[in-house]
C-alpha positions in Angstrom: -17.8 -34.5 1.7 -15.4 -31.0 1.9 -11.9 -29.7 1.7 -10.0 -26.9 2.1 -6.9 -26.2 0.6 -4.4 -22.4 1.4 -3.0 -22.1 -1.5 -0.4 -18.7 -2.2 -1.8 -16.5 -4.7 1.3 -17.0 -7.5 0.6 -20.5 -6.4 -3.5 -19.7 -8.3 -1.8 -18.3 -11.0 1.3 -20.9 -11.9 -2.2 -23.7 -11.8 -4.3 -21.2 -14.0 -1.5 -20.8 -17.0 -1.6 -23.8 -17.3 -4.7 -25.4 -18.1 -5.8 -26.1 -21.4 -6.8 -23.1 -23.5 -11.1 -24.0 -23.1 -10.5 -24.5 -19.5 -8.7 -21.4 -19.4 -11.2 -20.0 -21.7 -14.0 -21.3 -19.5 -12.8 -20.1 -16.1 -11.6 -16.5 -17.4 -15.0 -16.4 -18.2 -16.7 -17.3 -15.0 -14.3 -14.6 -13.0 -15.5 -11.7 -15.9 -19.5 -12.9 -15.1 -18.8 -11.8 -11.0 -17.0 -8.8 -11.0 -18.6 -6.5 -9.2 -20.2 -3.4 -11.9 -18.1 -0.3 -12.7 -19.8 2.6 -10.9 -21.1 5.4 -12.6 -19.3 8.5 -11.9 -21.6 11.0 -8.9 -22.8 13.2 -11.1 -23.8 15.2 -7.8 -20.8 15.2 -6.2 -18.8 16.4 -9.0 -21.2 19.4 -10.1 -20.6 20.7 -6.2 -17.1 19.8 -6.4 -17.2 22.5 -9.7 -19.3 24.6 -8.3 -16.9 25.3 -4.8 -15.5 28.4 -4.3 -12.1 29.7 -5.9 -9.5 32.0 -5.7 -9.6 35.0 -7.6 -6.4 36.4 -9.1 -5.6 38.9 -6.8 -6.2 36.5 -3.8 -3.0 34.4 -5.5 -1.0 37.0 -6.2 -1.4 37.5 -2.5 -0.7 33.7 -1.8 2.5 34.1 -4.0 3.5 37.4 -2.6 3.4 35.7 1.2 4.9 32.6 0.4 8.3 34.5 -1.0 8.3 36.9 1.9 8.1 34.1 4.2 11.2 32.1 2.0 13.3 35.1 2.1 12.3 35.3 5.9 13.9 31.2 6.2 16.9 32.6 4.7 17.9 34.9 7.0 
């Protein structure tokens, strides 16, 4: 025979807090045992991003000048 009970997350937290220390430690160990393993960073993707195109100093200055001109135009 199986019984299913729907309880709110906050209720579950309150029940867990009321556990005696040995049962709390057992629950904590069981939960941590089933945690998904953290994924390693995708080094290929990181390399791709780091090797991508970047703006030159000249291009950055041109963008700054264009922004300045647009802002002056908008305030007229």
